[in-house]
N, C-alpha and C positions, 0 to 999 in steps of 0.2 A: 504493500500500500504506500509506504514511504517513497519507494522508487517511482511509482506512478505519479505521486504528487510532485516529486522533484522534476520529473520529465515534463509535466504540465507547466510548471513554473518556468523552466528553461525555454519551453516552446513559446510561451507568451512573451517572455523577455526578448527572444530573438525576433519575434514578429514586430514588437514595438521598436526594436532597433531598425528594422527594415522601413517601418513607417516614418521614423524620425529622420531618415536620410532624405525622404521626399519632403517632409514638413520643413526641414531646414532650408530648402530652396526658397521658402517664402520670405526669408530675410532679405533676399536680393530683389524682391518684387516691390517696387515703390507703391505706396497707397494712393498717391495723388500725382497728377500730371498737369501741365499747362498747355492748353490748346487754343487755337484761333479758329472760330467758327463764324459763319455768316450771320447767325442769329443775334450775335452780340458784338459790340465794338471792343477791340483790344483783346487781351489775354484773359482767359477764364480758367480756373482750377476745377478739374473734374477727377472723379475716381479713375484709377488705372483701368479697372474692368469696364469702364464706359468708353474708353478710347477705341475707335474702330479704324480699320484700314482706310486711308484717305484723309484722316484728320491731319491738320497742320499743327505740329507740336513744337513748343519752344523749350530749349534746354540751356542752362547757364552753369557757370562754375559752382561746384558743390552738389548739383542735381544728380539724381539717379535716373537714368534713362527709362521711361515707362513702356516703351515699345521699340521694335526694330524700326529705325528711321532711315530714310534716304535723305541726305542733306540737300537742301535747296538754296540756303543762304547762310553764310557765316558773318555774323554781325560784329565780330572783333577781328583783331589782326590775325590771330591764329585760334584754332580750336584743338585742344589736346584732350584725349580721353584715356583714362585708365581702364583697360579692358583685360587686365591680367586674370581675373576670375574666369574669363571665357576662353582666352587664347593662350594664357601662360606667359605672355610677353612681360619682361621684367620692367620695362619703361613705358611711360604713357606715349600714345601714338598721335601724331599730327594728322588731322582730317582735312578734307577739301571737298569741293562740290563737283569736280570734274568727273566725267563718265569713265567707268572702268570697262574697256572693250572686251575683256575676257569674261564670258558668262560662267566659267568654271573656277573663277578666282576663289581661293580659300579666304576665310574670315579675316586673317591677318592682312590680306592684300585688298580688302574692300575698304579703301580709304574714304569713300564717300558715304559710308554707312556708320551709324552708331547703333549699338545693340542693347536690348533690354537688360537691365540689371547692372550695366557698366556705369562708371562715374565720370562726370565731366571734371577734368583736372584744371582746365583754364579755358576762358573764352565763352562765347555765346553764339547760338545758332538756331536756325529753323530747319525742320525736316518734316517730310510727309511719312506718316505711319504706313508701313508696308506689311507688317505682321504683328499680331497681338496674341496674348495668351499662350496656348500650347503650340502655336505656329511660330513663335519666336525661336531664336537659337537657344535661349534659356529653357523655353518650354519643351523643345525637342529633347533636351537633356533629361528633363523631368520625365518625359514619356519613356525614354530609354531605360531610366532607372526603375520605373514601375514594371517594365517588361522583363527585367533580368530576374531569373529564378535562382535562388541560392543553391550552390552545388554542395553535395556531401563531401567531406574531406576524405583523403585516402585512409586515415585512421578509422573513421566511421565505417567506411566500406569494409576494411579488414576486420574490424570487431564484429560487424554484422555477419560476415562470412564465417568467422571463427565461431560465433554463437550458433549459427546454423549447423556447422559441422559437429560441434560439441553436442548439440541437442540430438542429432541423429545417432552419434556414437553412444551416448548415454542410454537412449531408448533401446538400442539393440542389445547393449550389455545387460540392462535391467530385465528385459524380457528373457534373455538367455539364462540369467541366474534363476529366474522363477521357473522356467521350463525344465532346466536341468534337475531341479530339486523336486519335481512332481512325485518321484518315487518315495520321497521322505514325508509326504504330506500326512500319511497315516501312522507315523512313528508314535511309540508310547508317550513320548514327551508331550505330544499334542492330545493326549487322552484318546488316541485312536480315531479322532475326528478329522476327516479329510479336509473339511472346511476350515477348521482351526489351523491346520498345517498350511493351507493355501494362504490364509491371512498372515501367518507368521512369516512366510517367505516373501509375501508382498511387502511386509514391513522391511525386510532385508533389502529388497529391491529399492524401496524408497530411501533407505539409508545409503545405498549405493549411489543413488542420484544426488543425495546431499553431499556425499563425498566427492563426486565427480565435478560438481558445479563449483567454480571458484567464486563463492558469494562475495568475497571481499574485493574482487578485481575491479568492478566499476568504481568503487570508492577510492581505491588506490590509484587508478588511472586519473581520476578527477583531481585527486590531491597532488599527484606528480605534475600534471599540467598546470595546476594553480601555483605550485612552487616554481615551475619554469617561468610563469608570467612574472613572478616577483623578481627572479634573477634578471629577466629581460628588462624590467622596469629600472633596475639599477644601472642598466646599460643604455638607458634613454629610449627603450623600445617598449611601448605600452600596448599590450595585447588585449583586444576587446572580445575575442572569441577563443575559448580554451582549445578546441581542436586545432586551431590554426597554429598553435605552438609546435605541434608535431609536423604539420604540413610544411612549415618553414624548412625542416630538415631535409626534405627531398626536393627543394627548389632547384630547378635546372636552368632557369633564365630569369634574370632581374632586368626589368624594363624601368629605367630611371629617368626622371626629369633631369634636365641640366641645371636650370636656375635654382639655386638654393639647396640642392641636394648634392650634386657633383661639384657645384661651384658654391661660393660663399653668398651669392646674391648681394654682394657689396662691391660696387664698381670701384676699381683702384687704378690709379695712374702708376704704371710700372716702367715707362720709358718717357724720356723727353729730350729734346735737343734745342740748342740755340746755335747761331752762326758764329764760327770763330774767325773765318776769313772768307771774303767774297771779292776777289779781284778778277781781272779779265782772264777767262779760261779756267779758273779754279774756284772751288767752293768747299771749304773745310768746315766740318760741324763739330761742336762739342756735344757728345752723346752721354747721357746719364741713365742709370737704372735706379729705381726706387723700390725698396723692400716694403713688406707689409701687404696683407691680403684682405684686411677688413677696414671698417671705418675708424678703427682706433688710430689716433694721431701719433702713431709710433712707427718709425721706420728710418732707414738710412739712405742717403743719396750717395751714389758711387759713380766714379768715372774710371773705366778700365780697372775695376775691382778695387780702386783706391777711394777711401772715404774722403769726401770733399765738404768744404764749408761754402754753402750756396751764396752767402753774402759777398764772397770774393769775386763772383762773376756778375758783372753789370747786367748781362742779358738775363740771368736767372732772377735778379731782383725785379726787373720789369715784367718778366713772365709771371712771377708770383703776384705782382700787383694786378695784372690783368685777371688772373684766376680768382683773386679775392673780390675784385670790384665788379667784374662782368659775371655776376652770380647772384641768384636769389635764394639759394639754399644754405643750409647750415648743418653743423654737427650738434648732437645733443647727447649728453650722458644720462642714460636711464639708470638711476640709482637702484631701482627695484631689481632689475635684471643684471646690473653690473656690466653693461655693455654700451658702446657708443652706437647711436642710431642716426639715420638720415632724417632731415627735415626738408622736404622738397624733392627735387629731381635727383635721381641716382648719379647722373653724369656730373651735375654741378656739385653735388656733395663730394664726389671724388676729387674735384678741383679744390674744394675747401680743405679736404684732408691733406692734399698735396702741399698746400701753403703751410699747414701746421708742421709737416715733416721737414720742409725746407728751412723755415725759421730764418729768413734772409736778413733780419735785423738783429739777430742774436738776442732775442728776448729771453730773460731769465725765467725758465719754466719749472725750476726745481721746487719752488715753494707753492706752486699753484695746486688747487684741488682738481679733481678729475672734471668737475663741472666747468671750472674756469679754463682748464686745459683744452676744452673742446673748441674754443674760439680765440685763444690768446693772440696768436700770430696774425690772424685775419683782422682782429680788432685794431692792432697797431697800424696796419695798412689803411684801414677805413678811417682812422683818425687823421691820416695825412691827406686823403682825398675824399671829397663829398660827392656822392652820386646825385646828379640833378634829375635825370630821367632815363628811361630805357626805350630803345628802339627794339620792339619785340621781334622774335624770330619769324621769318616768313619762308614759305616753301620756295618762292622764286629766287631769293638771294641766298638762302641756306646759311644765314648768319644772324646774329643779334649783337647789339652793342649798347654801351652805356656812355653817357655824357657826364664827365666828372670835372670838378674844379678843385684846385688845391686849397687846403685849409691852413697849411703851415706857411709861415712867412718865407721860409727858405725856398719853397717851391712856387711861390706866387709868380715869380718871374717867368716860369715856364708856361703859364696860362692854362686854359682848359684843354682837356684831351678827350678823345673818344677811344674807348677800348673795345676791341672787336674779337669775337670768337665764332668759329663756324666750320663748315666743311672745307678741308684744305684746298681743293681745286677751286672752289668759288672765292675764297678769301685771297689766295695767292694771285688769282687772276686780276684782282683789284689792287694789288700791291705794286708800287713803283719803286720802292726802296727796301732795304733790309738793315736791321740793327746789328752792328758788329761791335760788341762791347758797349761803349758809350757813344759810338759814332754811327752816323747814318750813311749808308753806301747805296748807290743806285743798284737796283736789282736787274741784272742782265739775264739774257735767255739761258746761258749756261748754268748760272746759279739757280734760276727758277726750275730748270729741268732736274738738276741734281737734288734739290730739295723735294720735288715731287716724287722722284725715284725712291728716295729714302722713305717717304710716306707710303708709297705703294708697297715697298718691301715690308714695312711694318704691318700693313693692312692685309697681307696675303701670307701664303706659306704656313708655317707652324704657329705663327703668332696671331694673325688676324686681329690686330688691335684696332679699337675704334679711335681714330685720330682726330684731333681738333687743332686747327691752326689758330694762333694768337697774334693779333696785330694791333697797331695804334694808328690814330690819325692825330698827328702832333699839333696841327693848326686847323681845327674844325671851324665851321661857321659859328657865328654867335647864335646862342639858343633863341634869341628874339627873331632871328632871320629864318628859323627852321619851321616848316609847316608840319607839325607833329600829328595833325589830324588826318593827314594824307599819307597812308603807308606806302603808296607807290613812289614817294619821294625818298624813302629811306635809303635805297640803293645809291642815290646820288650823294648822300652824306657819308656813305661808307666807301668813297673812292679815294684814290691817292693815298693808300695805306702804306705803313711801314711794317714789314714782317718781323716779328720778334722771335717766335719759336713755335714748337709743336709738342703736344703731349699725346701719348698713346696709352689707352686704358683698356681694361677688360674686366669682365666678371671673373675673378681668378678661381682656378680649381682649388678645392679644399686641400690643404697640404697632405692630409692622411689618405686621400681617396686613391691615389695611384697605387700605393701599397696594398690597399684593400682590393682593388681590381686584380692585381697580381695574385692575391690569395684566392679570389674567385676563380681565376683561370686554373690555378693549381687544384682547386676543388671541383673542377669540371663544370663550373657555372659560367654561362655566357652572359655578359653584360651588354645590354642594348640601351643606347641613349636616345631618348625621344624629346624633342624640343620644338618650340615654336619659332626659334631663330632661323636665320638663313643657313643654307647648307655649308657654305665655306666656313663660317664661324663654328658650326657644329662639328665638322670634320677636324678642324684645328684643335678644338677642345678634346676630341677623342684621341688625337695623337699625343697631346700633353698628358693625358691620363693613362695612356697605355692600352686603350681599347683598340686603337690602330697603331701599328709600328710607324716610325718616322717616314720610311720610304715605301710603305705599303700602298699598293694600288687599291683604291676604294671603289672601283667600278663594280657594281653588283653588291656592294656592301654598305652603301649609303644612298638613301633615297629621300627625295622631298615628297610631300603629300601628293603633289600633282603627278610626279613620276610614278608613284605607287598606284594612283588611280588609273593611269594609262596601261597598267599591266593586266593581263588576263587573270581570272581567278586562280588558275594553276600556277602562273608566274608569281602571283602575290604570295601564295603559300611558300614557294621556293624562296622568295625574297625574305620572308619572315624567318625562314630556316637559316639563311646565310648572312643577312644584314645585321650590322651592329649600330647603325645610326639612322634615325628618321628625323628629318627636319621639316619645318613649316607644316606641321600636322594639325589636324582638327580632331575634335572628340571622337567622331566616327572612325577615324583612322586608328586610334588607340584600341577601340573595341575590336576592330577587324584584326589588328595585330595579335591581340590576345586570343581570339577565336582560331586563327591560323596556327598559332603556337600550340594551342590545346589539341588541335587535330593531329599533331605529332606526339601527343602524350607528354608534352612538356608541362612541368609544374611552374607556373609563371607568377612572379611577384611584380606587381605594378605599383609604382609610386605616383603620387599626385598631390596637389594642394588646392587646385581651383575647382570651381563648379564644373568646368569642362572635363575634369578627370573622373567625376563620380561614376558614370556608367562603366568605364573600364575598370575602376577599382572594385565595383561590385561583381564584374564578370570574371576577373582574375581569381586564381585560387587564393592568393594572398594580396589583398589590397592594402597599400601602405600610404597613409596620409601624413602630411607634415604637421607638426605641432602648431606652426604659424599659419596653417592653411585655413580654408573656410570650414564652417560647421558642416556643410554638405559633404565635403570630402571625408571629414572625420567620421561622420555617421555611416558613410558607405564602406569604410575600410575596416579590415580586421585588425590592423595594427597602426598605431600613431607614433611617429618619431618626435620626441619632445625637443630634440636638438636639431631636427631637420638634416641629419648627417647621414651620408651614405655608409660611413663606417659602422653606424649603429645597425644597419641592415645586415651587414656581414657578420657582426657579433650575434645578431638574432638568429641567423642561419646556423652559425656554429652551435648556439645554444639549442636550436631545434634538433640538430643532429645528435647532440649529447643526450637530449631528453628521449629521443627514440631509442638510442642504445640502452639507456637506463630502463626504459619501458620494456624492452625485450628482456632485460635482466630480471625485473620483478615478475614479468609474465612467466618466464622460465622457472623462477623460484616458486610461484604459486601453482603453476601447472604440474611441476614435478611433485609437489606436495599432494595435489589432487590425484595424480596418477598413482602415487603410493597408497593413498587411502582406498582407491578403487581396487588396486591389486590386493590390498589387505582384505577387504570385504569379499572380493571375488574368490580369493584362496580359501578363506574360512567357509564360504558357502559351498565351493566345489569339494573341498576336503571333508566337509561335515564337522568343522571345528566350532567351538563356542565363539560367540561374537567377541572380537578383539577390541572393537570400537563401536560405541553406540551413537545414534544420530546427534544427541545434544553435545557430545564431545567433539564430533566432527564440525558442527556449527561453531563451537567455541574456537577450535583451531583455525577454521577458515576465515572467520570474521575478526577475531581478536588477536590470537597468538601470532598468526602469520601476517596479519595486517600491518603491524608496527614495523617489522623489518622490511616488508615490501615497500612501504611508504618511504622508509629511510634510504632505500636503494635509489630513490629519485635524487638523492644528494651525491651520488657517485661522481667523482671528477671525470671530465671528458678525456678520451684517449688523446695522446699527444699528436697523433697523425690524423685527427678527425677531419681536418680541412685539407688533407692531401688525398682524399678518396673521392671517387666519382659519386655524383648524386645517386641515391638508390632509386630503383624502379618503383614508382608509387603503386604499381599493380602486383608487386611481388607478394607472395604469401607471408602472412605474419609469422608463420612457423614453417620453415623450410624442411626438407627431408632430413638433413643432418641435425638441425636443431631438434626436430621431433625425436630422432634417435637418442639424442642426449637427454631430452625430457624422459623418454621411456626408460633409458638405462638407470638414471637416478631414481625415477619413480618405482621401477621394479625393485631396486635395492631397498627403498623406503618401505614398500609393501612387505617384502620378505623379512626385513628386519623387525617390522612391527609384529607380524605373525610369529616370528621366532621368539620375540620377547615374551609374548603371552604363553607360547608353548613351553618355553624354558621354565616358567613358574610351575606349570602342571607337572613337568617331567623331572626337573632337577633342583628347584629351589628347596632350601632346607625347611622352609615353612610350608611348602606345597604338599600335595597329596601323593607325589611320586608314582603316578600312574603310567601306563604304557601309551605309546602313540596310537596303537590300535584302539585302546579304550577311549582315548580322547576323540578319535574320529567317529566313534559310535556313541558319543555321550547322550544322544537323543534316545537311545534304547535303554538308558540307565533306569533300573527299577529294582525293588527289593526281590523280585522273582527271577531276575536275570543273573545266572551264575557268573557271567562275565564281570559283573560289578560287585561281587561278594566283598564284604568288609569295606566298601566305598560308600561314603555319604554322597548321595546325588546332589545335595545342595552345594557341594564344592564347585560344581560347574557354574554356579551363580556368584562366585567370589569376586570381590572388587579388585583383588591384587593383579590378576592377569590383564584386565582392561587398563589398570593404572600403569603397569609395566609397558603395555603397548602404547598408551598415550604419551608416557614420558619419553620413550624412544622416538616416537613421531616428532614431538616438540624439539627434542635435542638434535635430531638429524636436521630438522628444518632450520635450526639456528646455525648449525655448521654449513648448511646449504646456503644460507644468507651470507655468511662470511665468504663463501666461494664466489658469490655473485658480484663482488666489487668490480671485476672485469670479466668480460665474456670469454676471452682467450688467454689473458695474461695470468701467470702463476701467482699464487699468494706470496711467493718469495719476492716477486718483482712489484706487485701491487698489493701490499699488505692491507688488512682490514682497517687499520688506524688512519688510512688516508680518508676514510669516511667516518668521522667520530660519531655522527648521528646514527650510523648503523650499529656501532658498539653500544650506544645508549639504548637503541631499540631492542637489541638482543637481550641486554640486561633487563629491560622492562618486561619483555615477553617471558623470560625465565621467572621473574618475580611474580608475574600473574599466574604462571603455572604452579608455583609453590603456594600461591594464595588459594587456589581451588583445592589443593591437596591438604592444606593445614587449617584453614579458617572456616569454622562452621557458619552457616549450614551448607556451604559450597560443596564439600565432599559428598553430601547426600544428594544434592541436585545433579552433580556430574558423575555420580556413581564411582567415586575414586576413594583412595585411602592412602595415608602416608607410607612411604617406602623406607626400608632400612638402608644403612650404609652399604652393605654388601649388594643389595639389589641395585643401588645407584651405580656401583662399580660395573655391574653387568650392563646396565643401560648405556654407560659410556663406552664399554668394550664393543657393544653392538653398533653404536651410533658413529663413532669417530672414523671408521674406515671410509665413510662417504667422502671425506676430504681427499683421500688418496684416489678414490674412483674418479672424482671430478678433475683432479690434477691430471690423471691419465687421459681423460677426454679432452681437456684443454691442450695437452701436448699433441694429441692427434689433430685437433682443430688448427693449431698453429702451424703444424708442419705438413699436414696432408689434406686438410679439408677446407682451408680458408678460401672463400669465394667459390664454393662448390657450384657446379652447373646445376641449374634447375630444369633444363630441357634434357630430354633423353639423348645420350650419346652424340654430342656435337662433334663435328669432324676434327676440329683442332681447338685448343685453348687460345684465347686472345691475351695479349700482354699489355699492361699499362706501362708505357715507357716514361721515365722521368724527364722533365724539361731539360736538365743538364746534359743528358745523353743526346737528346734531339738536336740541341744547338751545337754539340761537339762533332757530330758526324758530317762528312762531306756533303756539300750541296748537290754533288753529282750522283749521289746514291740512287739506285733504282727505286721506282715507285712501286708500292705494294697495293694489292687489291684484296678485299675480303674474300677468302676462299670458301666461306660458307655463309648462308643467309641469316646472319644475326646482326643486331644493331651496333653501329659504331657511333660514338658521340663526338661531334666536332666542336671543340670548346670555343674557339675564336669565331666560329660561325661560317667559315668558308675554307675550302682546301687551300693548302699552301705549304711550301717546304719549310721545315724547321719550326713548325708551330709548336708552342709550348703545351705540354701535357696532353697531346692528342692520343686517342686510342688507335693503336696500330694492330693489324692482324698478322700473326706470325705462323707460318704453316708447319712448325715443328714444336713438339712439347718442350724440348730443351734447346736453348740457344748457346752455341759455343762462344767462348770469349775470344776466340781467335778468328772468327769469321762472322759475316752477316750477309743477308740477302743472297742465300744459296752459295755463299763463299765467293761471290763475284768480286768483292772488293776487300782489300786489306785495311786494317785499322791500326792506330798507334797503340803503344802499351798502355797509355792512360785511358784511351777509349776502351781497351780490353778490360781494364780494371773496372770501368763503369759497367760494362756488360756483365762481368762476372759477379758483381755485387747487386745485380737486379733482383728485386723481389717480384716474382711473377704474380700477377693478380688477374685471374680470368674475369672477363667482363660479363655482365648479366645479359642473357638473351633478351631480345625484344623484337618488335616488328621489323620486317624487312625494309631497309632503305637502300637507295642506289649507292653503289660503291663511291666513296668520297675521294679515293686516290690520294691519300695523304702521303707525303714523301718523307723518307728518312734523311 
């Protein structure tokens, strides 16, 4: 009854979680909107649900867009929209009213549209409603989420199948025991009544069922998963669904967002240059690198690896001045979180942070608080120059500028200045001179081309930095002569500029991510980056992180959303199988990627933080939301990362693998106990012996005595090589053939030992009746009239001593068995029990509980037991302790002969898992190998290629000679031979037939 109630509660809770994911979308649906209709003059406010297609809607800064709008008029200089919840773009997007000729443009490219639920970052505009309600892009996501059916996890499938198999086996055994004993139904012990005998053996069959069912298993599994969630929470991975803990362990593909997960989502300037020399035919640059990957104003400026003082370079002083003044953003120290955060645009915040790192006026920063440190250097510059007004950014001139006048008497002679920043090509085109130190030099064609070449180099290749050119106009018109209400005049005021320098920035990869991706590859997990950014930037980030090698050809391995749409369904499946980068994607693409990966039986973990990610998060086996993400994403996900860090995903996968290993250990522990109980009851029934264990004792052992050590096994430390193994097949049986044999071997010993303990009391114990085994087998025929039992009191067969001996042996063996279960294959000498102190405490507690029922009234009466003598306990230990030696022998066989046992019948040849070190050391000219038999190979990096790390290769011989490889066609060095001779062969798990991948040695 309790189990049924618990299941009902869990079901309701899961259903509410599903509903909350959809309800959370409502926070992005504005309640009111501003429309212009013919029935009233001016703008009127109406409910969002009353807006219909064709309405003219007005939006302004701070508004949440009430419907999908086609822009028809922009009433400000620019209109910028934060649509990150929908597209995942980290920066706000500039919109316009021009037509988009491409009818298949993705949402990121629909610059003349604003979408429902997004926020207006700056500006004011009019648009015509083209979609409302469920027909908007946000509404489509809501519909997709409602249509996604939750999938059962691999663990749930395995436990269901295990339960069905166990039920069938128990039913057969129980019926067999009852049928075998039909001939004993009319024995004298039953008063000659066939019916009473039938009922008696029916009770034995019920006892057998009680013994066979691991009643404590569901509770132990739930407890183990709950303990796993606590450990994951300490690693910043908060799991919302218990079964997902185990599913993480068989993850084979991680699809990760770029922004904020693989990168810091904190734009940082990492390079800059000023002009050192610009003479006829030559142009020499001072290039600098800047450290620091977050908004924290901490970093060093270096030139050719040498630390520099920025104040010694006149060009850097002016560059810092432009960065500080041509800027509307700021840094802020969040005291609650203990981190620096942006206030305003990410790009401008990066410039603000750069000024703090440069400290061109050598401001004393040592005594400042963290709050003051956020703006100290910028404040010094802003005290020297006062910003009069701003010429806002426009799409036509691709720049913005500020008009500043000096406030310091020492600078008054210089007069007013305009500071300009913008796209390099556009700004440099309007430059007529260049700043070299404190001098102004005419900008000739050679210098212009060399400067642009350097910027193009930074913006492509492995860097793909976002570059901004910085310039000044030393003698701008008087502000009284400028027509500021006519934005078409702005470009005239930004002519005749002096180029000062250039900065290159990027959303930097998290420092720890590259190492984590390497660990994923070693563990056989493919990492796929999915982003809304352009393809060039995405590929560059992949190279920096190690998803792609520096010189790797990415044809067929990186796709844009458009390129993916142009493929046929079968080509899309192949693309998902091989690609590691998807750029400019929309929500529907993510869901299709997950579906295609699932068609290959991949276990997919999908990350996301925006509303657009929610359908894919629900569809994936493991949906992972960012802690800083939207409520919609968190509600749809199984796991939430509190630190938004990819490294936490890898830690969670490692924990998931460890939990699965521990789960197998306590299942082995519990099942071997149950097998022992079944063997005990089966033997006593077949041999006609008195009951060694009664149902109440079996329930006590299954629910209480075994439950504590089984739960403590959940604290077992992970194997050291746990992240060097391939992901397990989610469809593999919970209990393989070899594991079942181990369960059976231990279980048979437990059953024999238990029966032997009870029999020993009858035959040999000093306090026992000293009867013969034949008499014991025929105890049901005991009567005063039967000469076989002359001088024997028939009540001796109802003594509590034999059942107490049997129960004590059972409990003691199970405690030894628990100590054996610290590791599946490692000896107790290598992984001793004290590595898991919780297990030692649980064993001590279980033994204490056993003594409790032996010694404390009225428990001996309830459990039909009695205290044992010291000599009897010695016999209990003599019978119980050999189980340790038996399990050590089985572990030895497992380590040396059975590890990675084939589960398919008679495969032609074993497969070998070759270490990455060997693959990279062998010649590139080595012959290519093809799978000789139809079993699955896993391609970790996603596509065939020579020298790929950790790939599965198929070798057509059981033993590989250290002196040759590939049929002896090539010779290898002594060091490579050593690598070969030290290989640990590890057969791969069979799976569906895939085309030969042709991986090269």
